[in-house]
C-alpha positions as CSV (number, residue, x, y, z in Angstrom):
1,M,13.6,10.4,26.7
2,A,10.7,10.0,24.0
3,Y,10.3,13.8,25.4
4,F,13.7,15.0,23.3
5,K,12.6,12.9,19.9
6,N,10.2,15.8,18.9
7,I,12.9,18.5,20.0
8,N,14.6,19.5,16.3
9,L,17.8,20.1,18.3
10,I,19.6,21.9,15.0
11,K,16.6,23.9,14.0
12,V,17.3,25.0,18.0
13,I,20.9,25.6,17.7
14,K,20.1,27.6,14.2
15,I,17.5,30.0,15.4
16,A,19.3,30.4,18.9
17,V,23.0,31.2,17.0
18,G,21.0,33.0,13.7
19,T,19.4,35.1,16.0
20,G,22.4,36.3,17.9
21,L,24.5,36.3,14.5
22,A,22.2,38.5,12.7
23,I,21.9,41.2,16.1
24,F,26.0,41.1,16.2
25,I,26.0,42.1,12.5
26,A,23.4,44.5,12.7
27,G,24.8,46.4,15.4
28,I,28.7,46.2,13.7
29,F,26.9,48.4,10.9
30,G,25.4,50.5,13.5
31,L,21.6,50.2,12.5
32,N,18.8,51.1,15.0
33,Y,16.8,48.7,16.0
34,S,19.5,45.8,15.5
35,A,17.2,43.7,17.2
36,S,14.9,43.4,14.8
37,A,17.1,41.4,12.3
38,G,17.9,38.5,15.2
39,I,13.8,38.7,15.2
40,I,13.2,38.0,11.0
41,T,16.0,35.4,11.5
42,L,14.1,33.1,13.9
43,L,11.0,34.0,11.9
44,S,13.1,32.9,8.0
45,I,14.5,29.3,9.7
46,Q,12.5,27.1,8.2
47,D,12.5,23.2,7.6
48,T,13.6,22.8,4.4
49,K,15.8,24.8,2.4
50,K,13.4,25.9,-0.1
51,S,10.7,27.0,2.0
52,T,13.4,29.5,3.9
53,I,14.3,30.6,0.6
54,K,10.4,31.1,-0.7
55,I,10.1,32.7,2.7
56,A,12.8,35.4,2.2
57,V,11.4,36.3,-1.4
58,K,8.0,36.9,-0.2
59,R,9.1,38.6,2.4
60,I,11.5,41.5,0.4
61,A,8.3,41.7,-1.5
62,A,6.2,42.8,1.0
63,F,8.6,45.1,2.5
64,V,8.6,47.0,-0.9
65,L,4.9,47.6,-0.8
66,A,5.0,48.1,3.5
67,M,6.9,51.1,2.8
68,L,5.2,52.5,-0.2
69,I,1.7,51.8,1.9
70,S,3.3,53.3,4.9
71,L,4.5,56.1,3.2
72,A,0.8,57.3,1.9
73,V,-0.6,56.7,5.3
74,F,2.0,58.7,8.0
75,T,2.4,61.6,5.4
76,L,-1.4,61.4,4.9
77,F,-2.8,60.5,8.4
78,G,0.3,61.2,10.9
79,Y,2.0,59.1,13.2
80,D,-0.1,57.9,15.0
81,I,-2.0,54.1,16.2
82,W,-4.7,55.3,13.8
83,A,-2.7,55.5,11.1
84,L,-0.7,51.9,11.9
85,I,-4.9,50.4,11.8
86,C,-5.2,52.5,8.8
87,Y,-1.7,51.1,7.4
88,L,-2.6,47.6,8.7
89,L,-6.0,47.5,6.5
90,I,-5.0,48.2,3.7
91,F,-1.1,45.7,4.5
92,V,-2.8,42.5,5.8
93,A,-5.4,42.7,2.5
94,V,-2.9,43.2,0.2
95,C,-0.7,40.6,1.7
96,M,-3.5,38.5,1.6
97,F,-4.5,39.0,-2.3
98,F,-0.9,38.2,-3.8
99,D,0.4,35.7,-0.4
100,L,2.4,37.1,0.9
101,N,1.4,36.4,4.4
102,E,4.7,35.2,5.7
103,G,5.8,39.1,5.4
104,L,2.9,40.7,7.8
105,S,4.7,40.2,11.2
106,P,8.7,41.1,10.3
107,C,7.0,44.8,8.2
108,T,5.1,45.8,10.8
109,V,7.8,45.1,13.0
110,L,10.1,47.6,10.6
111,V,7.0,50.0,10.0
112,T,6.6,50.2,14.2
113,H,10.3,51.7,14.1
114,I,9.1,54.7,11.3
115,M,6.1,55.7,13.3
116,A,8.1,55.4,16.7
117,E,10.4,57.8,14.3
118,K,7.4,60.3,13.7
119,Y,9.4,61.5,10.5
120,M,10.0,58.7,7.1
121,S,13.3,59.5,5.1
122,F,15.7,58.1,3.1
123,D,18.0,56.7,5.3
124,I,15.3,55.4,7.9
125,V,14.0,53.5,4.7
126,K,18.0,52.1,4.3
127,N,18.0,51.3,7.9
128,E,14.8,48.9,8.3
129,A,15.7,47.3,4.3
130,A,19.5,46.8,5.7
131,L,17.3,44.2,9.2
132,M,15.5,42.8,6.9
133,L,18.7,41.9,4.4
134,I,20.5,41.2,7.1
135,G,18.0,38.9,8.9
136,T,16.6,36.8,5.7
137,S,20.2,36.1,4.6
138,V,21.2,35.3,8.3
139,G,18.1,32.5,7.8
140,I,19.2,31.1,4.3
141,F,23.1,30.7,5.0
142,L,22.3,29.0,8.6
143,N,19.7,26.8,6.7
144,M,22.0,25.8,3.5
145,Y,22.7,23.0,6.2
146,M,19.7,20.6,6.5
147,P,20.8,17.1,7.5
148,R,19.9,14.9,4.4
149,N,17.2,12.3,5.2
150,L,18.2,9.9,1.6
151,K,19.9,7.3,4.0
152,H,17.0,6.6,5.9
153,I,14.5,7.0,2.5
154,R,17.0,4.1,1.2
155,E,16.4,2.5,4.6
156,Y,12.4,2.7,4.5
157,Q,12.9,1.4,1.0
158,V,14.3,-1.9,2.2
159,K,12.5,-2.5,5.2
160,I,8.8,-1.6,3.0
161,E,10.4,-4.1,0.2
162,N,11.2,-6.4,2.6
163,E,7.5,-5.9,3.7
164,I,6.2,-7.1,0.8
165,K,8.2,-10.3,0.3
166,Y,6.9,-11.5,3.8
167,M,2.8,-10.7,2.5
168,L,4.0,-12.6,-1.0
169,D,5.2,-15.5,0.8
170,T,2.3,-15.9,3.4
171,L,0.6,-15.5,0.2
172,V,2.8,-18.8,-1.6
173,G,2.2,-20.9,2.0
174,F,-1.8,-20.1,1.7
175,L,-2.0,-20.7,-2.3
176,S,0.3,-23.9,-1.6
177,D,-1.7,-25.2,1.6
178,E,-3.8,-28.5,0.4
179,N,-4.4,-29.1,4.4
180,N,-6.3,-24.8,4.7
181,R,-3.7,-24.6,7.9
182,V,-2.1,-21.4,6.0
183,K,-3.6,-18.0,7.8
184,L,-4.2,-15.2,5.2
185,E,-3.0,-12.7,7.8
186,Y,-1.1,-9.6,7.5
187,D,-1.1,-5.9,9.5
188,F,-1.4,-3.4,6.4
189,D,-2.5,-1.0,8.6
190,S,1.6,-1.1,9.9
191,L,2.7,-1.2,6.5
192,D,0.8,2.3,5.2
193,K,2.1,4.1,8.0
194,L,5.5,3.1,7.4
195,I,4.9,4.1,3.4
196,D,3.6,7.2,4.7
197,S,6.4,8.2,6.9
198,A,8.7,7.6,4.1
199,I,7.1,9.7,1.6
200,S,7.0,12.2,4.1
201,K,10.9,12.7,5.0
202,A,11.4,11.8,1.0
203,Y,9.3,15.0,0.8
204,I,11.0,17.3,3.1
205,D,14.3,15.7,1.2
206,K,13.1,17.0,-2.0
207,D,12.8,20.6,-0.5
208,N,16.5,20.7,1.0
209,I,18.4,19.2,-2.3
210,L,17.8,22.4,-4.4
211,S,20.1,20.9,-7.6
212,Y,18.1,18.0,-8.5
213,D,14.7,17.1,-8.0
214,L,13.6,13.8,-5.1
215,K,10.3,13.5,-7.4
216,Y,11.6,9.9,-7.3
217,F,11.5,8.7,-4.5
218,I,8.1,10.1,-3.7
219,N,6.7,8.6,-6.5
220,Y,8.2,5.2,-5.9
221,M,6.7,5.7,-2.4
222,E,3.2,5.7,-3.8
223,M,3.5,2.7,-6.1
224,R,4.2,0.5,-3.3
225,K,1.3,2.4,-1.6
226,S,-0.9,1.7,-4.4
227,Q,0.7,-2.1,-4.2
228,S,-0.2,-2.7,-0.9
229,M,-3.5,-1.4,-1.5
230,T,-3.7,-3.8,-4.0
231,L,-2.4,-6.9,-1.7
232,R,-4.5,-6.2,0.6
233,Y,-7.8,-6.4,-1.7
234,I,-6.1,-9.9,-2.7
235,F,-5.7,-11.4,0.8
236,D,-9.5,-10.1,1.7
237,Q,-10.5,-12.1,-1.3
238,G,-8.1,-15.3,-0.3
239,K,-10.0,-15.2,3.5
240,G,-13.5,-16.7,1.4
241,M,-11.3,-19.4,-0.4
242,K,-12.6,-23.3,1.9
243,T,-10.4,-25.0,-0.1
244,R,-7.0,-24.9,-2.6
245,P,-8.0,-25.4,-6.0
246,S,-5.3,-27.0,-8.3
247,Q,-4.7,-24.2,-10.4
248,A,-4.0,-22.1,-7.5
249,R,-0.4,-24.4,-7.1
250,D,0.8,-22.6,-10.6
251,L,-0.2,-18.9,-9.0
252,A,2.4,-19.9,-6.1
253,E,5.0,-21.3,-7.9
254,L,4.8,-17.6,-10.0
255,I,5.5,-15.8,-6.9
256,F,7.5,-18.0,-5.1
257,N,10.0,-17.0,-8.4
258,L,9.2,-13.6,-8.7
259,V,9.8,-12.8,-4.7
260,P,14.2,-12.9,-4.8
261,K,13.0,-10.8,-8.2
262,L,11.3,-8.3,-6.5
263,H,13.3,-5.0,-5.9
264,E,12.9,-1.3,-7.3
265,S,14.6,-1.6,-10.5
266,Y,12.4,-4.5,-11.8
267,N,9.9,-3.9,-13.5
268,A,7.8,-6.5,-13.8
269,V,7.0,-7.5,-17.7
270,N,8.7,-11.1,-17.5
271,A,6.0,-12.0,-14.1
272,L,3.5,-10.1,-16.7
273,M,4.2,-12.6,-18.8
274,D,4.2,-15.7,-16.8
275,L,1.2,-14.4,-15.5
276,Y,-0.5,-14.6,-19.1
277,F,-0.1,-18.5,-19.0
278,V,-1.3,-19.1,-16.1
279,K,-4.3,-17.4,-16.7
280,E,-4.5,-19.2,-20.5
281,K,-3.9,-22.7,-18.3
282,M,-6.4,-21.6,-16.0
283,K,-9.0,-20.6,-18.8
284,N,-8.3,-24.5,-20.4
285,S,-9.1,-26.8,-17.1
286,E,-11.9,-29.3,-16.3
287,L,-14.7,-27.6,-15.4
288,P,-15.5,-27.2,-11.6
289,K,-17.4,-30.7,-10.3
290,S,-18.9,-29.3,-7.2
291,R,-20.1,-26.0,-6.6
292,E,-17.6,-25.0,-3.7
293,E,-15.2,-25.7,-6.6
294,F,-16.6,-23.1,-8.8
295,E,-16.9,-20.5,-6.0
296,D,-13.0,-21.6,-4.9
297,R,-11.9,-21.0,-8.3
298,A,-14.2,-17.8,-9.2
299,I,-11.9,-16.4,-5.5
300,L,-9.1,-17.8,-7.0
301,H,-9.4,-16.3,-10.5
302,S,-10.4,-12.5,-9.1
303,M,-7.1,-13.3,-7.1
304,V,-4.9,-13.4,-9.9
305,V,-6.3,-10.3,-11.9
306,N,-6.0,-8.3,-8.8
307,F,-2.5,-9.7,-8.9
308,E,-2.1,-8.7,-12.1
309,Q,-3.0,-5.2,-11.6
310,F,-0.3,-5.5,-8.3
311,L,2.8,-6.1,-11.3
312,E,1.3,-3.6,-13.9
313,I,1.8,-0.7,-11.4
314,K,5.2,-1.6,-10.9
315,R,5.3,-2.3,-14.5
316,E,3.6,1.6,-14.8
317,F,6.2,3.0,-12.7
318,A,9.3,2.0,-14.2
319,A,8.2,2.5,-18.1
320,N,7.5,6.1,-16.7
321,L,10.9,6.4,-15.5
322,S,13.2,9.1,-17.8
323,E,16.6,7.1,-18.8
324,E,18.9,10.0,-16.2
325,E,16.7,9.3,-13.0
326,K,17.4,5.1,-13.8
327,N,21.1,6.0,-14.1
328,I,21.1,7.9,-11.1
329,F,18.9,6.4,-8.6
330,W,19.2,2.4,-9.5
331,N,22.6,2.6,-10.5
332,R,24.0,3.3,-7.2
């Protein structure tokens, strides 16, 4: 069953039905080489709406160039294999220069029809133009239906936020542990994979929704990834702490109060203010009485600085959102 997970059943159906439909439509109009319309549809069905439309536009532009180049080449050199080679030398170079590589295969297939006919006329060009139009139109039409990943992205958000809450709970337990029994450990690699997967699905959904941009979700996932990297650094620092200075309890209390508020619409401004008072209290504490306490408090101070960065990442994310984005994505 694992093998079937890699099969995009909807795309398989689109390609099969679309190819047959394009050939059928071309046959109804009495076009020559009607099977080519099906091949163009097959090549036109992409993974996203935007990529399908983008490639269709490029192929139409490439078709115009192909007809002009083939007219010049066939007129000068005749309708044989050497003329086709000459056509390809020019057409491939032009497509590469104008970034129209997606038009190479279908346009060359259409040009071979002209070579097979041994002459070029308005009716022949019209036939090839109709094949291109039908093939690309059917591909675009079928790709207007595209399953959205929005529900899955929201599920990813919940999973990621729960993982970050779990990390913060672990950090609270570590900082509050006076007996040095709590281990500061977490599988950050698994979280990174989860976030990368969410980012990938957000990009796909962004290209499938033509009415509005889903860059919000991409920026959100990137924000969480940056926070994860900061927490990884905090965990690595904490592992070097041999004891728990009394000041660690203040940071633990702040984080403990923060965990229930950790969701996408929390701007972290209040938490940054609370952290400022924690830093001031640490600054006014008595000097360390031993080398070990000095080293542990130095580590704690560094952890506080990095936790401030963790909160700043969220504050900046919220501050850079427009009111429209907040209304769309936060008030749901």
